[in-house]
C-alpha positions as CSV (number, residue, x, y, z in Angstrom):
1,M,79.9,33.6,89.2
2,T,83.5,32.4,89.6
3,Q,85.7,34.4,92.0
4,Q,88.7,36.3,90.9
5,P,91.7,34.0,90.9
6,Q,94.3,34.7,93.6
7,R,97.1,36.9,92.2
8,I,100.7,35.7,92.5
9,S,103.5,37.8,93.9
10,G,107.2,38.0,93.4
11,P,109.6,39.4,90.9
12,A,110.2,38.8,87.2
13,W,112.9,40.0,84.8
14,A,113.9,40.0,81.1
15,V,116.3,41.5,78.6
16,G,114.6,43.1,75.6
17,L,114.7,45.6,72.8
18,A,112.8,48.8,73.3
19,T,111.6,51.1,70.5
20,I,111.9,54.7,71.6
21,T,110.9,57.8,69.6
22,T,113.6,60.5,69.0
23,G,113.1,64.1,69.7
24,D,112.9,66.4,72.8
25,E,110.4,64.1,74.6
26,P,111.3,60.4,73.9
27,K,108.5,57.9,74.2
28,V,108.7,54.2,74.6
29,L,106.5,52.6,71.9
30,D,107.1,48.9,72.7
31,T,109.5,46.4,74.2
32,L,110.2,42.9,72.8
33,Y,111.4,40.4,75.5
34,L,112.8,37.2,74.1
35,R,113.1,35.0,77.3
36,P,111.2,36.5,80.2
37,Q,111.8,34.9,83.6
38,L,109.8,34.5,86.8
39,G,111.9,35.1,89.9
40,L,115.4,36.5,89.8
41,D,117.4,33.3,89.0
42,G,119.9,34.1,86.3
43,A,119.3,37.8,86.6
44,P,122.5,40.0,86.3
45,E,123.9,41.4,89.5
46,K,123.8,44.9,88.2
47,R,120.1,45.5,87.9
48,P,117.8,48.4,88.8
49,A,116.7,48.3,92.4
50,P,114.1,48.0,93.7
51,G,112.9,47.5,90.1
52,G,112.6,49.3,86.8
53,T,114.4,49.4,83.5
54,R,117.9,50.4,82.5
55,T,119.5,50.7,79.1
56,L,122.3,48.1,78.5
57,R,125.6,48.6,76.9
58,T,126.2,46.6,73.7
59,A,128.5,44.2,75.4
60,E,126.1,43.6,78.3
61,A,123.3,43.0,75.8
62,T,125.4,40.5,73.9
63,D,126.3,38.6,77.1
64,L,122.7,38.5,78.3
65,G,120.9,38.0,75.0
66,G,123.6,36.0,73.1
67,G,123.6,36.8,69.4
68,A,119.9,37.6,69.4
69,F,120.5,41.4,69.5
70,A,123.2,41.6,66.9
71,G,122.3,44.1,64.3
72,A,118.9,44.8,65.9
73,V,119.8,48.0,67.8
74,G,120.3,51.5,66.4
75,A,118.4,54.3,64.8
76,D,115.7,53.8,62.2
77,E,115.3,57.1,60.4
78,L,112.2,56.0,58.4
79,R,110.2,55.5,61.6
80,N,112.1,58.2,63.5
81,V,112.9,55.8,66.4
82,T,115.9,54.2,67.9
83,V,116.0,50.6,69.2
84,V,118.0,50.0,72.4
85,P,118.7,47.0,74.6
86,V,117.2,47.1,78.0
87,L,117.0,45.1,81.2
88,T,113.7,45.3,83.0
89,V,113.1,44.0,86.6
90,I,109.6,43.9,88.2
91,E,109.9,43.9,91.9
92,D,106.4,42.4,92.6
93,L,103.9,41.2,90.1
94,A,101.2,41.8,92.6
95,S,101.7,45.6,92.2
96,P,100.4,47.4,89.1
97,P,102.7,48.1,86.2
98,Q,104.6,51.4,86.5
99,D,105.5,52.1,82.9
100,T,105.5,50.8,79.3
101,H,108.4,48.4,79.9
102,E,106.7,46.8,82.8
103,A,103.4,46.5,81.0
104,Y,105.1,44.8,78.1
105,L,106.9,42.3,80.3
106,R,103.7,41.3,82.0
107,L,102.0,40.8,78.6
108,H,105.0,38.6,77.6
109,L,104.7,36.5,80.7
110,L,101.1,35.8,79.8
111,S,101.8,34.9,76.2
112,H,104.8,32.9,77.1
113,R,102.5,30.9,79.3
114,L,104.6,31.6,82.4
115,V,101.5,32.9,84.2
116,Q,97.8,32.4,83.7
117,P,95.2,35.1,83.1
118,N,94.0,37.0,86.1
119,T,97.0,36.0,88.3
120,I,99.2,39.1,87.9
121,N,98.3,42.7,88.4
122,L,97.4,44.6,85.2
123,D,95.6,47.5,86.9
124,G,96.0,50.7,85.0
125,I,97.7,49.1,82.1
126,F,95.8,51.3,79.6
127,G,97.3,54.4,81.3
128,V,100.9,53.2,80.8
129,L,100.6,51.8,77.3
130,P,100.9,54.4,74.5
131,N,98.7,54.4,71.4
132,V,100.8,53.1,68.5
133,A,100.6,52.8,64.7
134,W,101.5,49.2,64.1
135,T,103.1,48.9,60.6
136,N,104.8,46.3,58.5
137,R,108.1,48.0,59.5
138,G,107.4,48.1,63.2
139,P,105.8,50.6,65.7
140,V,105.4,54.2,64.7
141,D,104.3,57.2,66.8
142,P,100.9,58.1,65.4
143,A,101.9,61.8,65.6
144,D,104.7,61.1,63.2
145,L,102.8,58.7,60.9
146,D,102.3,61.2,58.1
147,S,106.0,62.1,58.0
148,A,106.9,58.4,58.1
149,R,104.7,57.8,55.1
150,L,106.5,60.5,53.1
151,R,110.0,59.2,54.2
152,A,108.9,55.7,53.1
153,R,107.8,57.0,49.7
154,A,111.0,58.9,49.2
155,L,113.0,55.7,49.9
156,D,110.6,53.6,47.7
157,R,109.8,51.4,50.8
158,Q,106.2,50.4,51.4
159,L,104.7,51.4,54.8
160,T,101.5,49.7,55.6
161,V,99.5,50.5,58.8
162,V,98.0,47.3,60.2
163,S,96.3,48.9,63.2
164,V,96.4,51.9,65.6
165,D,96.0,50.5,69.1
166,K,97.6,50.2,72.5
167,F,98.1,46.4,72.0
168,P,100.0,44.7,69.1
169,Q,99.2,41.3,67.7
170,M,100.8,38.5,69.8
171,T,102.6,36.7,67.0
172,D,104.9,39.8,66.4
173,Y,106.3,39.1,69.8
174,V,105.5,35.5,70.9
175,A,104.5,32.4,68.9
176,P,103.7,29.7,71.4
177,A,104.4,26.1,70.5
178,G,101.6,23.8,69.6
179,V,99.2,26.6,68.6
180,R,97.4,27.4,65.3
181,I,96.2,31.0,64.6
182,A,94.4,31.5,61.3
183,D,94.4,35.4,61.5
184,A,97.2,36.7,63.7
185,R,95.6,40.2,63.9
186,R,92.8,38.8,66.1
187,V,95.0,37.7,69.0
188,R,96.5,40.4,71.1
189,L,99.8,40.3,73.0
190,G,99.0,39.2,76.5
191,A,96.7,36.3,75.3
192,H,97.4,33.0,76.9
193,L,97.0,30.1,74.4
194,A,97.7,26.7,75.8
195,E,99.2,24.0,73.6
196,G,96.6,22.4,71.4
197,T,94.6,25.6,70.9
198,T,93.3,26.4,67.4
199,V,92.1,29.9,66.7
200,M,90.1,30.1,63.5
201,H,89.7,33.1,61.2
202,E,86.8,34.7,63.1
203,G,88.2,33.8,66.6
204,F,89.5,36.6,68.8
205,V,91.5,36.4,72.0
206,N,92.1,39.5,74.1
207,F,94.9,40.2,76.5
208,N,94.7,38.6,80.0
209,A,92.4,35.9,78.6
210,G,92.7,32.6,76.7
211,T,92.8,28.9,77.0
212,L,94.1,26.4,79.5
213,G,94.1,23.3,77.3
214,H,93.1,22.0,73.9
215,S,90.4,24.3,72.6
216,M,88.7,25.4,69.4
217,V,88.2,29.1,69.2
218,E,85.9,30.3,66.5
219,G,84.3,33.1,68.6
220,R,85.4,35.9,70.9
221,I,87.2,35.4,74.2
222,S,87.1,38.7,76.0
223,Q,89.5,40.2,78.5
224,G,89.6,38.2,81.7
225,V,87.9,35.1,80.3
226,V,89.5,31.6,80.5
227,V,88.4,28.5,78.7
228,G,89.1,25.0,80.0
229,D,90.6,22.0,78.2
230,G,88.5,20.4,75.5
231,S,86.0,23.2,75.1
232,D,84.7,24.8,71.9
233,I,83.8,28.4,71.3
234,G,81.6,28.2,68.2
235,G,81.7,30.5,65.2
236,G,80.5,34.0,66.1
237,A,80.0,33.2,69.8
238,S,80.8,35.8,72.4
239,I,81.9,35.7,76.0
240,M,81.4,38.8,78.1
241,G,84.6,40.3,79.6
242,T,85.1,42.8,82.4
243,L,86.5,45.8,80.5
244,S,83.6,47.8,79.1
245,G,80.6,47.4,81.3
246,G,82.2,47.8,84.7
247,G,81.5,44.2,85.6
248,R,83.9,42.6,88.1
249,D,82.9,38.9,87.9
250,V,85.4,36.9,85.9
251,I,83.7,34.5,83.5
252,S,85.2,31.1,82.8
253,V,84.3,28.1,80.7
254,G,84.9,24.7,82.2
255,T,86.4,21.6,80.5
256,G,84.6,19.8,77.7
257,S,82.0,22.5,77.2
258,L,80.5,23.9,74.0
259,I,79.2,27.4,73.2
260,G,77.2,27.1,70.0
261,A,77.6,29.2,66.9
262,N,76.4,32.9,67.5
263,A,75.6,32.2,71.1
264,G,76.6,34.5,74.0
265,L,77.7,33.9,77.5
266,G,77.4,36.2,80.6
267,I,77.8,33.5,83.3
268,S,80.5,31.0,83.9
269,L,80.0,27.5,82.5
270,G,80.9,24.4,84.5
271,D,82.4,21.3,83.0
272,D,80.6,19.5,80.3
273,C,78.0,22.2,79.5
274,I,76.4,23.3,76.3
275,V,74.8,26.6,75.3
276,E,72.6,26.1,72.2
277,A,73.5,28.0,69.0
278,G,72.1,31.5,68.9
279,L,71.2,31.6,72.6
280,Y,72.6,34.7,74.4
281,L,72.7,33.7,78.1
282,T,73.2,36.7,80.4
283,A,73.3,36.7,84.2
284,G,69.7,38.0,84.3
285,T,68.2,35.7,81.7
286,R,65.1,33.9,83.1
287,V,65.7,30.2,82.8
288,T,63.1,27.4,83.3
289,T,64.3,24.4,85.2
290,P,63.1,20.8,84.6
291,E,60.9,21.2,87.6
292,G,59.1,24.2,86.1
293,E,60.8,26.8,88.4
294,V,61.9,30.0,86.8
295,I,65.3,31.3,88.0
296,K,68.0,33.8,86.9
297,A,70.9,32.2,85.0
298,R,73.4,33.5,87.5
299,E,72.1,30.9,90.0
300,L,73.4,28.2,87.6
301,S,76.8,29.9,87.1
302,G,79.6,27.3,87.2
303,K,77.4,24.3,87.6
304,P,78.4,21.2,85.5
305,S,76.7,19.0,83.0
306,L,73.9,21.5,81.9
307,L,72.3,22.1,78.5
308,F,70.9,25.6,77.9
309,R,68.4,25.9,75.0
310,R,65.5,28.0,73.9
311,N,62.1,26.2,73.5
312,S,61.3,26.6,69.8
313,E,57.5,26.9,70.5
314,S,57.3,29.1,73.6
315,G,60.6,30.9,73.2
316,A,61.4,30.2,76.9
317,V,65.0,29.6,77.9
318,Q,65.3,26.1,79.5
319,V,68.1,24.3,81.3
320,L,68.3,20.5,81.2
321,A,70.7,17.8,82.3
322,R,73.2,17.4,79.5
323,S,72.7,14.3,77.3
324,D,75.9,12.5,76.5
325,S,74.8,12.3,72.8
326,A,74.3,16.1,72.5
327,W,78.0,16.8,71.7
328,T,80.9,14.3,71.6
329,G,83.8,16.8,72.1
330,L,86.6,18.2,70.0
331,N,88.1,16.5,67.0
332,A,91.5,15.6,68.3
333,A,93.1,15.7,64.8
334,L,92.4,19.4,64.6
335,H,94.4,20.2,67.7
336,S,97.5,18.2,67.1
337,N,99.4,21.4,66.3
338,A,102.9,20.0,65.9
């Protein structure tokens, strides 16, 4: 298995718009950051120390965000929230997020491609992100959703709930250049999509996961998984993540590799590898080598130029040296996403 990439350290900062519930116990639902920055270059002198978030005055927000914030702040009675400009400073990305603002800034850094998956600390992020009803009019506190529906009807304004989740869809916050996404609901904020990535309708990319180059994504890239340049995740294919099962090994797919339709992957693939369509390859799968030896698939994790397939007569899983004619790579025309 591949080892956990080394985490980066150091500060980050951004100016954003936070959605906060009204009432006796205000709750931050989300924060939109337009231009997150690594380091402190360009950060205002008056900033929270040693880190944290402070609300900005209108003049400050205009100076720091230009005209981007004009008209975007203020109360929204339909959703029972208020939108305020904020400045967030993270003292050290190697430390876990302390609150909702910090969590959102880290997710923005990933989707803005300023950092790669598994390089910043996201430990405990589920504990600092609230569950939110994501609607066509913005985030709503689930506890206030029924009342918001009634207010919307009274105002003759449609309120549609897209999902109830801790993570919103990425494109409501970040739309990376050079990327196509057929169904935006299937890419979470915090996904890292490199230029030249195409995510088809059944493709899914979780937070802290994604692509490092031109890729076709028609299957599922789970949390923590990274896919190298020129690789194809076939329709219905699945790559194991580290969230649910307690696993700590980070799975990666090398460059120029193919995971066939409806296949599954529980080990890392090296460069120029193929997993046959329909074959689910876990770390404990017994694999027969060309020499007739039977080994566990984990022993082949990360090795290049391999073809994994199931013998159609015996049902045994086999590994062979990859043939150059087995797969010729991505169709470049599909990934010129200008």
